[in-house]
Backbone as a printed PyTorch tensor [residue, N CA C, xyz], in Angstrom:
tensor([[[   5.6180,   38.8710, -101.7450],
         [   4.7920,   39.7020, -102.7990],
         [   6.0500,   40.6950, -102.8730]],

        [[   6.1130,   41.0190, -104.2910],
         [   7.2720,   41.9190, -104.8070],
         [   6.6630,   43.2740, -104.5760]],

        [[   7.4510,   44.2160, -104.0120],
         [   7.2640,   45.7510, -104.0140],
         [   7.2310,   46.2370, -105.0550]],

        [[   6.1760,   47.0760, -105.6410],
         [   6.2130,   47.8890, -106.8730],
         [   6.6840,   49.2220, -106.6420]],

        [[   7.3990,   49.6130, -107.7320],
         [   7.8600,   51.2390, -107.3160],
         [   7.6680,   51.7800, -108.4410]],

        [[   7.6780,   52.9940, -108.5570],
         [   7.4150,   54.0620, -109.5550],
         [   8.6950,   54.0000, -110.3470]],

        [[   8.7830,   54.3820, -111.7530],
         [   9.9380,   54.7030, -112.5280],
         [  10.0740,   56.1310, -112.2930]],

        [[  11.2830,   56.4580, -112.8340],
         [  11.6720,   57.8000, -112.7530],
         [  10.5560,   58.6880, -113.5050]],

        [[  10.4010,   58.7320, -114.7530],
         [   9.3510,   59.3120, -115.4450],
         [   7.9180,   59.5790, -114.7520]],

        [[   7.4040,   58.4390, -114.1200],
         [   6.0420,   58.5170, -113.3960],
         [   6.2440,   59.3470, -112.1570]],

        [[   7.2800,   59.3520, -111.4630],
         [   7.5960,   60.3690, -110.4690],
         [   7.7090,   61.6030, -110.7790]],

        [[   8.4970,   61.8560, -111.9090],
         [   8.6310,   63.2660, -112.4460],
         [   7.2880,   63.8180, -112.8770]],

        [[   6.4050,   63.1580, -113.5750],
         [   5.1270,   63.4410, -114.0100],
         [   4.3190,   63.8170, -112.9120]],

        [[   4.2430,   62.8930, -111.9660],
         [   3.3730,   63.1780, -110.7920],
         [   3.7190,   64.4870, -110.1060]],

        [[   5.1320,   64.7310, -109.9110],
         [   5.5950,   65.9870, -109.1710],
         [   5.3180,   67.0690, -109.9510]],

        [[   5.3260,   67.1190, -111.3940],
         [   4.9350,   68.1790, -112.2960],
         [   3.5700,   68.5780, -112.1690]],

        [[   2.6660,   67.6010, -112.1120],
         [   1.1940,   67.7930, -112.2240],
         [   0.7550,   68.6130, -110.9750]],

        [[   1.2430,   67.7740, -109.9380],
         [   1.3940,   68.5070, -108.4250],
         [   1.5100,   69.9650, -108.2610]],

        [[   2.6310,   70.2540, -109.1190],
         [   3.4540,   71.3070, -109.1270],
         [   2.3670,   72.4380, -109.7720]],

        [[   2.1080,   72.0480, -111.0470],
         [   1.4420,   73.0030, -112.0350],
         [  -0.2180,   73.1620, -111.3290]],

        [[  -0.7150,   72.2860, -110.8780],
         [  -2.1600,   72.6610, -110.3290],
         [  -2.3560,   73.4500, -109.1630]],

        [[  -0.9990,   73.5380, -108.1110],
         [  -0.8500,   74.5740, -107.3420],
         [  -0.5420,   75.9680, -107.9840]],

        [[   0.3030,   75.9070, -108.6820],
         [   0.6380,   77.0650, -109.6040],
         [  -0.5850,   77.6740, -110.2210]],

        [[  -1.5110,   76.8400, -110.9780],
         [  -2.6120,   77.3430, -111.4590],
         [  -3.6990,   77.9920, -110.4010]],

        [[  -3.7630,   77.2880, -109.2630],
         [  -4.8450,   77.6640, -108.2130],
         [  -4.1760,   79.0170, -107.8000]],

        [[  -2.9820,   79.0920, -107.3790],
         [  -2.4910,   80.3750, -106.9290],
         [  -2.6830,   81.6100, -108.0920]],

        [[  -2.2370,   81.2460, -109.3950],
         [  -2.0600,   82.1990, -110.6170],
         [  -3.7370,   82.8750, -110.5220]],

        [[  -4.5710,   82.0160, -110.7470],
         [  -5.9060,   82.2970, -110.7170],
         [  -6.9080,   82.5190, -109.5050]],

        [[  -6.2840,   82.5820, -108.3260],
         [  -7.0320,   82.8530, -107.1490],
         [  -8.0550,   81.7460, -106.6980]],

        [[  -7.4380,   80.4590, -106.6430],
         [  -8.5860,   79.4140, -106.5060],
         [  -7.5170,   78.5790, -105.2560]],

        [[  -8.8100,   77.7530, -104.5740],
         [  -7.8760,   76.6690, -103.8900],
         [  -7.3830,   75.5720, -104.7510]],

        [[  -6.7990,   74.7470, -104.1210],
         [  -6.2850,   73.5830, -104.9570],
         [  -7.4370,   72.6500, -105.7290]],

        [[  -8.2840,   72.3090, -104.6740],
         [  -9.4230,   71.4710, -105.1110],
         [ -10.2900,   72.0580, -106.1410]],

        [[ -10.4770,   73.3380, -105.9320],
         [ -11.0960,   73.9550, -107.1070],
         [ -10.4980,   74.2400, -108.2880]],

        [[  -9.1660,   74.6370, -108.0580],
         [  -8.4680,   74.5980, -109.4780],
         [  -8.4370,   73.1830, -110.1830]],

        [[  -8.3920,   72.1490, -109.3970],
         [  -8.4030,   70.5020, -110.1950],
         [  -9.6810,   70.6190, -110.7950]],

        [[ -11.0500,   70.7290, -110.1900],
         [ -12.0620,   70.6430, -110.7110],
         [ -12.1630,   71.5010, -111.9520]],

        [[ -11.8600,   72.8180, -111.8070],
         [ -11.9050,   73.6450, -113.1640],
         [ -11.0650,   72.8080, -114.3120]],

        [[  -9.7750,   72.5660, -113.8620],
         [  -8.6680,   71.8710, -115.0290],
         [  -9.4390,   70.6790, -115.3980]],

        [[ -10.1400,   69.8920, -114.7330],
         [ -10.4680,   68.7080, -115.0130],
         [ -12.0520,   68.8960, -115.9860]],

        [[ -12.7820,   69.6330, -115.5740],
         [ -13.9940,   70.1520, -116.4630],
         [ -13.6570,   70.6750, -117.5310]],

        [[ -12.5040,   71.4500, -117.7960],
         [ -12.3890,   72.2770, -119.2430],
         [ -11.2100,   71.7560, -119.7310]],

        [[ -10.4910,   70.5180, -119.5310],
         [  -9.7610,   69.7570, -120.4300],
         [  -8.3470,   69.9730, -120.0240]],

        [[  -8.1690,   70.9500, -119.1100],
         [  -6.7450,   71.2410, -118.5420],
         [  -5.6590,   70.0650, -117.9940]],

        [[  -6.6460,   69.1160, -117.3420],
         [  -5.9780,   68.1740, -116.9100],
         [  -5.5110,   67.0700, -117.8300]],

        [[  -6.3780,   67.0230, -118.9880],
         [  -6.1410,   65.9850, -120.0260],
         [  -4.7580,   66.7540, -120.7020]],

        [[  -4.8000,   67.8650, -120.9640],
         [  -3.7650,   68.4480, -121.7300],
         [  -2.4880,   68.5190, -120.9320]],

        [[  -2.4170,   68.5570, -119.5640],
         [  -1.2730,   68.5170, -118.7590],
         [  -0.7870,   67.2770, -119.0460]],

        [[  -1.4530,   66.1360, -118.7510],
         [  -0.9710,   64.8640, -118.8730],
         [  -0.4450,   64.4050, -120.3010]],

        [[  -0.8940,   64.9740, -121.2800],
         [  -0.6640,   64.9680, -122.5960],
         [   0.5170,   65.3540, -122.8310]],

        [[   0.6280,   66.6600, -122.7690],
         [   1.9300,   67.3760, -122.9240],
         [   2.8250,   67.7620, -121.6530]],

        [[   2.8470,   66.8720, -120.8750],
         [   3.6230,   67.3490, -119.6300],
         [   5.0240,   67.4820, -119.9830]],

        [[   5.6010,   66.6990, -120.6670],
         [   6.9250,   66.6350, -121.0490],
         [   7.3410,   68.4730, -121.5450]],

        [[   6.5250,   68.7280, -122.4650],
         [   6.9630,   70.1050, -123.0740],
         [   6.5910,   71.1850, -121.9700]],

        [[   5.4170,   70.9580, -121.1900],
         [   5.0220,   71.9920, -120.3460],
         [   6.1380,   72.2740, -119.1620]],

        [[   6.6080,   71.2470, -118.6330],
         [   7.5070,   71.0200, -117.3210],
         [   8.9100,   71.5610, -117.9260]],

        [[   9.3060,   71.8190, -119.1280],
         [  10.7470,   72.3720, -119.4530],
         [  10.4250,   73.9150, -119.7890]],

        [[   9.1510,   74.3170, -119.7920],
         [   9.0440,   75.6540, -120.1150],
         [   8.8730,   76.5790, -118.8210]],

        [[   8.8760,   78.0180, -119.0650],
         [   8.8740,   78.7730, -118.0030],
         [   7.0100,   78.4410, -117.3270]],

        [[   6.9660,   78.2690, -116.2600],
         [   5.8470,   78.1830, -115.5940],
         [   4.6940,   78.9540, -115.9810]],

        [[   4.9180,   80.3670, -116.1390],
         [   4.2060,   81.4810, -116.6110],
         [   3.6120,   80.9850, -117.8450]],

        [[   4.2500,   80.6500, -118.8690],
         [   3.9330,   80.0740, -120.2290],
         [   3.3100,   78.8180, -120.4480]],

        [[   3.4950,   77.9170, -119.4410],
         [   2.7850,   76.7110, -119.3700],
         [   1.4110,   77.1210, -118.8140]],

        [[   1.3460,   77.9270, -117.7190],
         [  -0.0260,   78.0410, -117.1240],
         [  -0.8720,   79.1280, -118.3440]],

        [[  -0.0190,   79.7420, -118.9480],
         [  -0.9590,   80.4530, -120.0940],
         [  -1.6680,   79.3910, -121.2640]],

        [[  -0.6920,   78.2660, -121.6150],
         [  -1.1640,   77.3670, -122.3650],
         [  -2.2120,   76.7110, -121.7370]],

        [[  -2.1590,   76.5380, -120.8600],
         [  -3.2750,   75.6270, -119.9010],
         [  -4.3270,   76.3070, -119.9770]],

        [[  -4.3470,   77.4250, -119.5360],
         [  -5.4030,   78.3880, -119.5180],
         [  -6.1460,   78.8170, -120.9650]],

        [[  -5.3050,   78.7310, -122.0210],
         [  -6.1140,   78.6820, -123.4980],
         [  -6.7030,   77.5690, -123.5540]],

        [[  -6.2880,   76.2680, -123.3460],
         [  -7.0020,   75.2410, -123.3620],
         [  -8.5250,   75.1910, -122.7570]],

        [[  -8.2740,   75.4850, -121.4870],
         [  -9.6640,   75.5460, -120.7090],
         [ -10.4500,   76.4190, -121.3870]],

        [[  -9.9530,   77.6840, -121.6490],
         [ -10.8230,   78.7540, -122.5160],
         [ -11.5380,   78.1470, -123.8970]],

        [[ -10.6160,   77.7040, -124.3120],
         [ -11.2370,   76.8740, -125.6780],
         [ -12.3070,   76.1230, -125.4620]],

        [[ -12.1560,   75.3350, -124.2240],
         [ -13.3410,   74.4630, -123.8350],
         [ -14.5640,   74.8910, -122.9640]],

        [[ -14.5330,   76.3200, -123.0110],
         [ -15.7750,   76.8110, -122.2760],
         [ -15.0890,   77.4310, -121.0140]],

        [[ -14.2110,   77.3570, -120.4220],
         [ -13.5580,   77.9120, -119.3300],
         [ -13.8290,   79.4890, -119.1220]],

        [[ -13.9220,   80.0780, -117.7770],
         [ -14.1830,   81.3720, -117.9110],
         [ -13.3530,   82.1360, -116.8480]],

        [[ -12.2690,   81.5380, -116.2810],
         [ -11.6600,   82.3040, -115.5020],
         [ -10.4150,   83.1650, -116.3310]]])
């Protein structure tokens, strides 16, 4: 059976999503699971996956602000 490996873009995407969830949790005083649930519920995760390339080259502060705005527009309250 051939061993499957991830391409570089997928590895980078996973690393960024992991990083930004941690930053979001820290910035909004949540633990990681709580931050993930919040982002999932209010569209932040979808936004991160859809726009990860642009978000990952931006300053993390501005990326978090944009993610927060998406969540807020979808009913988020943090």
